[in-house]
C-alpha positions as CSV (number, residue, x, y, z in Angstrom):
1,M,35.2,-8.8,14.3
2,T,38.6,-10.0,16.2
3,T,37.9,-13.4,18.0
4,T,39.2,-12.1,21.3
5,M,36.9,-9.3,21.4
6,S,34.8,-9.2,24.3
7,L,31.1,-8.2,24.1
8,G,30.0,-7.6,27.6
9,F,31.4,-9.2,30.8
10,P,29.3,-12.1,32.3
11,Y,25.9,-10.2,34.3
12,P,27.7,-11.1,38.0
13,K,31.1,-9.5,36.8
14,R,29.7,-6.7,35.1
15,K,27.3,-5.7,38.0
16,E,30.2,-5.8,40.5
17,I,32.0,-3.6,38.6
18,I,28.8,-1.1,38.2
19,N,28.6,-1.3,42.3
20,G,31.8,-0.5,42.6
21,F,32.6,2.8,41.0
22,N,33.8,5.1,43.3
23,E,36.3,8.1,43.0
24,R,39.0,6.2,41.4
25,N,37.2,5.7,38.2
26,F,34.9,9.0,38.8
27,K,35.5,11.5,35.6
28,Y,33.2,14.3,36.1
29,R,29.7,15.1,36.3
30,R,27.0,16.4,33.7
31,P,23.2,17.4,33.7
32,L,20.7,15.1,32.3
33,K,17.3,15.2,31.6
34,F,15.3,11.9,32.9
35,M,12.0,11.0,34.4
36,G,10.8,14.4,34.0
37,K,13.9,16.3,35.8
38,V,17.3,17.7,35.2
39,D,19.9,16.3,37.6
40,L,23.8,16.0,37.9
41,R,24.9,12.8,37.3
42,N,28.3,10.8,37.7
43,V,30.3,10.0,34.6
44,Y,32.5,6.9,35.2
45,E,35.4,5.1,33.3
46,I,34.9,1.3,32.9
47,D,36.6,-1.3,30.4
48,I,35.4,-1.2,26.7
49,D,35.0,-4.8,27.2
50,A,32.6,-4.5,30.1
51,I,29.2,-3.2,28.6
52,K,26.7,-5.0,26.6
53,Y,24.6,-3.2,23.5
54,R,21.0,-3.1,24.2
55,L,19.2,-5.4,22.1
56,G,15.9,-3.5,22.1
57,N,17.8,-0.4,20.6
58,G,15.3,1.4,18.4
59,R,17.7,1.9,15.8
60,T,18.2,-1.8,15.3
61,L,14.9,-3.4,15.3
62,A,14.2,-3.0,11.5
63,A,17.7,-5.0,11.2
64,Q,16.2,-7.7,13.3
65,E,13.3,-8.5,11.6
66,E,15.4,-8.9,8.6
67,Y,17.7,-11.1,10.2
68,L,14.8,-13.0,11.4
69,A,13.5,-13.2,8.3
70,A,16.6,-14.8,7.4
71,H,16.6,-17.2,9.8
72,P,13.3,-18.6,10.2
73,E,14.2,-21.4,12.1
74,L,14.7,-18.9,15.2
75,P,11.7,-17.6,17.1
76,S,10.3,-14.2,16.4
77,N,10.8,-13.3,20.0
78,Y,14.9,-14.2,19.4
79,F,16.3,-11.1,20.6
80,E,13.9,-10.3,23.5
81,L,14.9,-14.1,25.2
82,D,18.2,-14.0,27.5
83,L,19.4,-10.6,27.0
84,E,22.9,-12.1,28.3
85,S,23.3,-14.6,25.2
86,E,26.9,-14.0,23.3
87,E,25.5,-15.1,20.3
88,K,22.7,-12.4,20.2
89,H,25.4,-9.8,21.0
90,R,27.4,-11.1,18.2
91,I,24.5,-10.5,15.8
92,Q,23.7,-6.9,17.4
93,H,27.6,-6.3,16.8
94,E,27.3,-7.3,13.3
95,I,24.0,-5.4,12.8
96,L,25.5,-2.2,14.4
97,G,28.5,-2.4,12.2
98,K,26.4,-1.7,9.2
99,M,25.2,1.2,10.7
100,L,28.5,3.1,11.4
101,E,28.3,5.2,8.3
102,D,25.9,8.0,6.9
103,K,26.0,10.8,4.7
104,D,27.1,12.8,7.5
105,V,30.1,11.1,9.1
106,N,31.8,7.8,8.9
107,L,31.9,6.7,12.9
108,V,35.2,4.7,12.5
109,E,37.1,7.3,10.7
110,F,35.7,9.6,13.3
111,F,37.2,7.6,16.4
112,K,40.7,7.1,14.4
113,K,41.0,11.0,14.8
114,E,38.7,11.9,17.9
115,K,38.5,10.9,21.2
116,Q,35.1,10.1,23.1
117,E,33.6,13.7,24.2
118,E,30.4,12.4,25.1
119,P,29.4,9.6,27.7
120,L,27.6,6.5,26.9
121,I,24.4,6.1,28.8
122,I,24.0,2.7,30.6
123,D,21.4,1.3,33.0
124,D,22.3,-0.3,36.3
125,D,22.7,-3.6,34.3
126,G,25.3,-2.3,32.1
127,F,23.2,-2.1,29.0
128,V,23.9,1.0,26.8
129,I,20.8,2.8,26.4
130,N,22.2,5.5,24.3
131,G,25.2,5.4,22.3
132,N,25.2,1.8,20.6
133,R,26.6,2.9,17.7
134,R,29.4,4.8,19.2
135,L,30.6,1.8,21.2
136,R,30.5,-0.2,18.2
137,A,32.9,2.0,16.4
138,M,35.0,2.4,19.4
139,R,35.4,-1.0,19.7
140,E,36.5,-1.6,16.2
141,V,39.2,1.2,16.3
142,Y,40.8,-0.1,19.8
143,Y,41.1,-3.9,18.3
144,L,42.7,-2.2,15.1
145,D,45.4,-1.4,17.0
146,K,45.6,-1.4,20.9
147,E,48.6,0.5,21.2
148,L,47.6,3.3,19.1
149,Y,44.1,3.6,19.8
150,E,45.0,2.8,23.9
151,R,42.5,5.7,24.6
152,F,39.6,3.6,24.0
153,S,40.5,0.8,26.6
154,S,38.2,2.5,28.4
155,V,35.2,4.4,27.8
156,D,33.0,7.1,29.7
157,V,29.6,5.9,31.1
158,L,26.9,7.8,32.6
159,I,25.0,5.3,34.8
160,L,21.0,5.5,34.9
161,P,19.3,5.0,38.3
162,H,16.9,2.0,38.3
163,C,13.8,2.5,35.8
164,T,11.2,1.0,33.5
165,E,11.9,-0.1,30.0
166,R,9.4,3.0,29.4
167,D,11.9,5.1,30.8
168,K,14.5,4.0,28.7
169,D,12.4,4.3,25.8
170,E,11.7,7.9,26.6
171,L,15.2,8.9,27.2
172,E,16.2,7.5,23.6
173,A,13.7,9.1,22.0
174,N,14.8,12.5,23.8
175,L,18.2,12.1,23.1
176,Q,17.9,11.1,19.2
177,I,16.7,14.6,18.7
178,K,19.7,15.9,19.2
179,Q,21.8,16.3,16.3
180,D,25.8,15.2,17.4
181,I,27.2,12.4,15.4
182,K,23.9,10.2,15.3
183,A,22.7,9.0,12.1
184,S,19.1,9.7,10.9
185,Y,16.8,7.0,11.2
186,S,15.5,5.6,7.8
187,W,11.5,6.2,7.7
188,Y,11.1,2.1,8.2
189,T,13.5,2.1,10.8
190,Q,11.3,4.7,12.9
191,A,8.1,2.6,11.6
192,C,9.3,-0.7,13.0
193,M,10.4,1.0,16.2
194,F,6.9,2.4,16.6
195,R,5.3,-0.9,16.2
196,K,7.8,-2.7,18.2
197,R,7.0,-0.1,21.6
198,Q,3.6,-0.7,20.7
199,K,3.7,-4.6,20.8
200,D,6.3,-4.4,23.7
201,N,4.9,-1.8,26.0
202,G,1.4,-1.4,24.9
203,Y,2.1,2.4,23.8
204,S,-1.2,4.0,21.9
205,D,-0.7,6.1,18.9
206,S,-0.7,9.3,21.5
207,D,1.5,8.0,23.5
208,L,4.0,7.4,20.8
209,A,3.5,11.0,19.4
210,K,4.2,12.4,22.8
211,L,7.4,10.3,23.1
212,Y,9.0,11.2,19.6
213,A,7.6,14.7,19.8
214,L,5.5,14.0,16.5
215,K,1.6,14.2,15.3
216,E,-0.8,11.2,16.1
217,S,-1.3,11.3,12.4
218,D,2.4,11.1,11.5
219,I,2.6,7.8,13.7
220,R,-0.5,6.3,12.1
221,E,0.6,7.1,8.8
222,A,4.0,5.6,9.7
223,L,2.5,2.4,11.0
224,D,0.5,2.0,7.9
225,M,3.1,2.7,5.2
226,L,4.9,-0.1,7.1
227,G,1.9,-2.3,6.7
228,Y,1.7,-1.7,2.8
229,A,5.7,-2.2,3.0
230,D,5.4,-5.5,4.5
231,E,2.9,-6.6,2.1
232,Y,4.9,-5.6,-0.9
233,L,7.9,-7.5,0.3
234,E,6.0,-10.5,1.1
235,S,5.0,-10.2,-2.2
236,R,7.8,-10.0,-3.7
237,G,9.5,-13.0,-1.6
238,K,11.4,-10.5,0.1
239,S,9.8,-10.6,3.4
240,K,11.5,-8.1,6.0
241,K,14.1,-6.9,3.7
242,Y,13.6,-3.1,4.4
243,E,17.1,-2.1,2.6
244,E,14.9,-2.9,-0.3
245,L,12.7,0.2,0.6
246,D,15.2,2.8,0.4
247,K,13.6,4.6,-2.4
248,K,10.3,3.8,-2.7
249,E,8.8,5.5,0.6
250,F,6.7,7.6,-1.5
251,G,4.6,4.4,-3.2
252,F,3.6,3.9,0.0
253,K,3.1,7.0,1.2
254,Q,0.8,7.6,-2.0
255,I,-1.4,4.1,-1.4
256,R,-2.4,5.2,2.2
257,K,-3.2,9.2,0.6
258,F,-5.2,7.2,-2.2
259,N,-7.2,5.0,0.7
260,V,-7.8,8.0,2.8
261,E,-8.9,10.6,0.5
262,N,-11.0,7.8,-1.7
263,K,-13.2,6.1,1.5
264,S,-16.1,5.3,-0.5
265,L,-14.3,4.0,-3.7
266,D,-14.7,0.3,-4.2
267,I,-12.3,-1.9,-2.6
268,S,-11.3,-3.6,-5.6
269,E,-10.3,-0.2,-6.9
270,K,-8.1,0.6,-4.1
271,D,-6.8,-2.8,-4.6
272,I,-5.8,-1.9,-7.8
273,F,-4.4,1.2,-7.3
274,K,-2.0,-0.4,-4.6
275,N,-1.0,-3.5,-6.8
276,V,-0.3,-1.4,-9.9
277,T,1.8,1.1,-7.4
278,F,3.5,-1.9,-6.4
279,M,4.9,-3.0,-9.9
280,M,5.9,0.4,-10.6
281,L,7.8,0.4,-7.5
282,D,9.8,-2.9,-8.8
283,D,12.0,-0.6,-11.1
284,P,11.0,2.7,-11.4
285,D,13.8,3.9,-13.7
286,A,12.5,1.4,-16.2
287,L,9.0,2.5,-16.1
288,G,10.3,6.0,-18.4
289,L,7.6,8.2,-16.4
290,G,10.2,10.3,-14.5
291,R,10.2,10.7,-10.9
292,I,8.2,7.7,-9.5
293,Y,6.6,10.5,-7.2
294,A,4.9,12.1,-10.5
295,A,4.5,8.7,-12.0
296,V,2.2,7.1,-8.7
297,N,0.7,11.0,-8.3
298,D,-0.6,10.8,-12.0
299,L,-1.6,6.8,-11.7
300,G,-4.2,8.2,-9.3
301,K,-5.2,11.1,-11.0
302,F,-6.1,8.8,-14.0
303,I,-6.9,5.6,-12.1
304,H,-10.4,5.6,-13.8
305,D,-8.6,5.4,-17.3
306,V,-6.3,3.0,-16.3
307,E,-8.9,0.8,-15.1
308,E,-10.8,1.1,-18.8
309,S,-7.8,0.5,-20.5
310,L,-6.5,-2.5,-18.5
311,I,-10.0,-4.2,-18.5
312,D,-9.7,-3.8,-22.4
313,E,-5.9,-5.5,-22.5
314,L,-5.6,-7.8,-20.0
315,P,-6.9,-11.5,-20.2
316,L,-10.0,-11.2,-17.3
317,D,-11.8,-14.1,-18.5
318,K,-9.1,-16.5,-16.8
319,Y,-9.9,-15.2,-13.3
320,E,-12.8,-16.8,-11.7
321,I,-14.4,-15.3,-8.6
322,D,-15.3,-17.8,-5.9
323,E,-18.3,-16.1,-4.5
324,K,-18.8,-19.3,-2.1
325,N,-15.3,-18.2,-0.3
326,D,-16.2,-16.3,2.7
327,D,-12.8,-14.7,3.1
328,Q,-12.9,-13.1,-0.1
329,I,-16.7,-12.1,0.5
330,D,-15.5,-10.4,3.8
331,L,-12.4,-9.0,2.1
332,L,-14.5,-7.5,-0.9
333,S,-17.1,-6.0,1.7
334,G,-20.0,-8.3,0.2
335,L,-19.3,-6.5,-3.2
336,L,-21.1,-9.6,-4.8
337,D,-22.9,-7.2,-7.4
338,A,-23.9,-8.9,-10.5
339,S,-23.1,-6.0,-12.6
340,E,-20.4,-6.4,-15.2
341,D,-18.5,-3.1,-13.8
342,K,-18.3,-4.7,-10.5
343,T,-17.3,-8.0,-11.9
344,S,-14.6,-6.5,-14.1
345,L,-13.0,-4.5,-11.5
346,R,-13.0,-7.7,-9.2
347,K,-11.2,-9.5,-12.1
348,L,-8.8,-6.7,-13.1
349,A,-7.9,-6.5,-9.1
350,M,-6.6,-10.1,-9.5
351,A,-5.3,-9.6,-12.9
352,V,-2.9,-6.7,-11.3
353,N,-2.2,-9.1,-8.5
354,D,-0.5,-11.5,-10.8
355,L,3.1,-10.4,-11.4
356,D,2.9,-12.5,-15.1
357,N,0.8,-9.7,-15.9
358,K,3.6,-7.2,-15.1
359,E,4.7,-6.2,-18.3
360,D,1.6,-5.5,-19.8
361,V,0.1,-3.5,-17.0
362,L,3.1,-1.3,-16.9
363,A,2.8,-0.7,-20.6
364,V,-0.6,0.1,-20.4
365,V,0.1,2.6,-17.4
366,K,2.7,4.2,-19.2
367,D,0.6,4.8,-22.6
368,V,-2.6,6.2,-20.5
369,I,-0.4,8.4,-17.9
370,E,1.7,9.8,-21.3
371,K,-1.7,10.3,-23.2
372,Q,-3.0,12.0,-20.3
373,R,-0.4,14.2,-19.7
374,A,-0.1,15.5,-23.4
375,R,-4.1,16.3,-23.0
376,D,-3.1,18.2,-19.9
377,T,-0.5,20.2,-21.5
378,D,-2.7,21.1,-24.7
379,K,-5.2,22.3,-22.7
380,K,-2.4,24.2,-20.6
381,N,-1.5,26.0,-24.3
382,S,-4.8,26.6,-25.3
383,K,-5.2,29.4,-22.6
384,F,-1.5,30.1,-23.2
385,V,-2.8,32.9,-25.5
386,L,-5.5,34.2,-23.6
387,K,-3.2,34.5,-20.4
388,Q,-0.3,36.6,-22.2
389,I,-3.1,38.7,-23.8
390,G,-4.5,39.4,-20.2
391,K,-0.8,40.0,-18.9
392,A,-0.1,42.6,-21.9
393,Q,-3.5,44.5,-21.0
394,S,-2.5,44.4,-17.1
395,L,0.7,46.2,-18.3
396,L,-0.8,48.6,-20.6
397,T,-3.3,49.6,-17.9
398,D,-0.4,50.3,-15.5
399,A,1.3,52.4,-18.3
400,L,-1.8,54.6,-18.7
401,N,-2.3,55.0,-14.9
402,S,1.3,55.9,-14.5
403,Y,1.3,58.6,-18.0
404,D,1.7,62.3,-16.5
405,S,3.3,65.6,-17.5
406,N,6.8,64.4,-16.2
407,T,6.4,61.0,-18.4
408,D,9.2,61.1,-21.5
409,S,7.0,60.4,-24.7
410,T,10.0,59.8,-26.8
411,G,9.4,56.7,-28.9
412,I,5.8,55.9,-27.4
413,I,3.8,56.6,-30.6
414,E,6.2,54.0,-32.6
415,Q,5.6,51.4,-29.7
416,I,1.9,52.0,-29.6
417,N,2.0,51.7,-33.1
418,S,3.6,48.6,-33.2
419,V,1.4,46.7,-30.4
420,Q,-1.6,47.9,-32.6
421,R,-0.2,46.1,-35.4
422,L,-0.1,42.8,-33.0
423,V,-3.5,43.6,-31.8
424,D,-5.0,44.1,-35.2
425,K,-3.4,40.7,-36.2
426,L,-4.6,38.7,-33.3
427,R,-8.1,39.8,-34.2
428,E,-7.8,38.9,-37.6
429,K,-6.8,35.2,-36.1
430,A,-9.5,35.4,-33.8
431,E,-12.1,36.2,-35.9
432,S,-11.2,33.8,-38.5
433,C,-11.5,30.7,-36.2
């Protein structure tokens, strides 16, 4: 970042500029739906250095959590305090800089060739509610060569009337649905945004569903998955490093699905499935079971076989159950059943939570899944002959029903004789078995 770059004028100067907008810097009017109605709103021209990023921008919330995890000396509400702070806006500038390129467009390269077409939307205090990434990209381009990219010395902005944070959240949500040069949110960025909105503004699942045009079940699933993801990262010493989750979404989705579909299952078994899945997600390619999607699916399908093999293979005797520990009793829902099966499952849950056992656990999981897949294939193959005979019968029935005086009978007898010989051979094999 160029040292002379301004990331927003001080509040009094910024407010004075906004309050002083007049015909001199008026550009045009454009419609905007806001607070439930569509109005034509003025678009003005303002110095690119004048306005500030919105620190509560939904797209950056996950990255801010990552930053705070890497700087434990900072308070958890660091980005919510002193919104004018130059240091916080420098950090936000850096965070946004990592978001300028996605699979569809590189915003810096885009603005080297194109001019600004859509106005940034700012509130009446000069914070950008929509267009933070675009502002970040235009600033970078402008400071690369101020003469060449002089067109970005000022930018077009549409100013919102005074409104609440909820109003701003609703606008951001509505505008993110539009497909222009905006990057789609990653699943964890979206989930972090949901969680933050609930924490700060008291949104219910229903509120969020309406706000982002989703189902309540989608909101609940995203928040639950984020909870499992946080647990996974914490257990790997990578708290809040959400960039580690890019190719792991399905694992957390499957953990949630397993728990929802197996509500009556022993909590130890749910814990076993979760922690074995965590191990599988550590290095999916090294697992040797093909796509992680299929591998985790099969883990759920064959979980009882996996448990039996793990109980036989892992050194469970070294894990002791502290039945006097109230927290553990509560965690295991009072499952202090003295039965050998319950005890083994509880010890196994502890063993698969021990990363020292990961190599052995994954070896067992791979062996069980490969064997079960082979058995399923054999079962399918055992029905193959019957299915093929059924198809032949269906085709011959169609031929018989279609036979009439107009049918060309040339070669039919030879074909029938050939089919009869095949039928005789199949009969011999069937009768000899």
